[in-house]
C-alpha positions in Angstrom: -0.4 41.6 4.7 3.9 40.5 5.2 3.2 40.4 1.4 2.6 44.0 0.5 5.7 45.2 3.4 8.1 43.0 1.3 7.5 44.6 -1.8 8.2 48.0 0.1 11.8 46.6 1.3 14.9 49.2 -1.1 18.2 47.8 0.5 20.0 44.1 0.2 21.0 45.0 3.2 17.2 45.0 4.5 16.0 41.7 2.7 19.7 39.8 3.9 18.4 40.2 8.1 15.1 39.7 7.4 16.2 36.2 5.5 19.0 35.6 8.3 15.7 36.0 10.9 13.9 33.2 9.0 16.2 31.1 8.9 16.8 31.3 12.2 13.0 30.8 13.2 12.8 27.6 10.7 15.8 26.3 12.8 14.4 26.9 15.9 10.7 25.2 14.7 13.1 22.1 13.4 14.5 21.7 16.6 11.8 21.9 18.6 9.5 19.4 16.3 12.5 17.2 16.4 12.5 17.1 20.3 9.2 15.7 20.5 10.0 12.8 18.0 11.1 9.6 20.2 12.9 6.2 18.2 10.3 4.3 17.9 7.2 6.4 17.0 5.2 6.0 14.3 5.3 9.2 12.1 4.3 10.1 8.2 5.5 12.6 5.7 4.9 13.2 2.6 6.6 11.9 -0.1 7.7 15.7 -2.3 7.5 14.5 -6.0 4.3 12.1 -5.9 2.1 13.1 -3.1 2.3 9.9 -1.3 2.2 9.1 2.1 5.0 7.2 3.2 4.7 6.0 7.1 8.0 4.2 9.1 8.7 4.1 12.6 11.8 6.2 14.3 15.3 4.6 14.2 17.5 7.4 14.2 17.3 11.4 15.8 19.9 13.7 14.7 19.9 17.0 14.6 17.6 18.4 12.1 16.8 14.6 10.1 14.9 11.7 11.2 15.2 8.1 10.1 12.8 5.9 9.2 12.6 2.3 8.0 8.8 1.6 6.6 7.0 -2.0 7.3 8.4 -2.5 3.3 12.1 -2.2 4.6 12.9 1.6 3.1 14.9 3.5 4.7 14.6 7.2 4.8 15.9 10.1 6.0 14.1 13.1 6.1 13.9 16.6 7.7 12.1 16.5 11.0 10.5 19.8 9.7 8.3 17.1 7.5 7.3 14.7 10.1 4.2 14.3 11.5 3.0 11.6 14.6 0.9 8.9 13.1 -2.3 8.6 15.2 -3.7 5.2 15.4 -6.9 4.5 16.3 -7.2 1.3 19.0 -8.1 -1.7 17.8 -11.6 -2.4 19.3 -12.4 1.0 17.9 -11.5 0.0 14.3 -13.4 -3.5 14.7 -16.3 -1.5 16.1 -16.1 1.1 13.5 -16.2 -2.2 11.0 -19.7 -3.6 12.3 -21.3 0.3 12.6 -20.3 0.8 9.4 -21.7 -3.0 8.5 -25.2 -2.2 10.6 -25.7 1.1 9.0 -25.4 -0.1 5.7 -28.2 -3.3 6.0 
């Protein structure tokens, strides 16, 4: 739907106006995402070059970026738009799930 409408734009002025609106919206979404993250939170992002999931703890929050420290001591500075909360399962549930899986195997 939007793709077909974009092809109907006839002037560079219209394209520049739309581009500006999209940049403003993106900045707003990045700010909103940054507000949901706290120092000490466990988060992850997907590495753009090789697709690895990089997990770490937030050490600092800037306007548009978040600084992370991984378990291996590597520091990353990442756009907050790429950050996702790391959902961890309580340890007792992990043990229960392992026990349930072992029971199913027998």
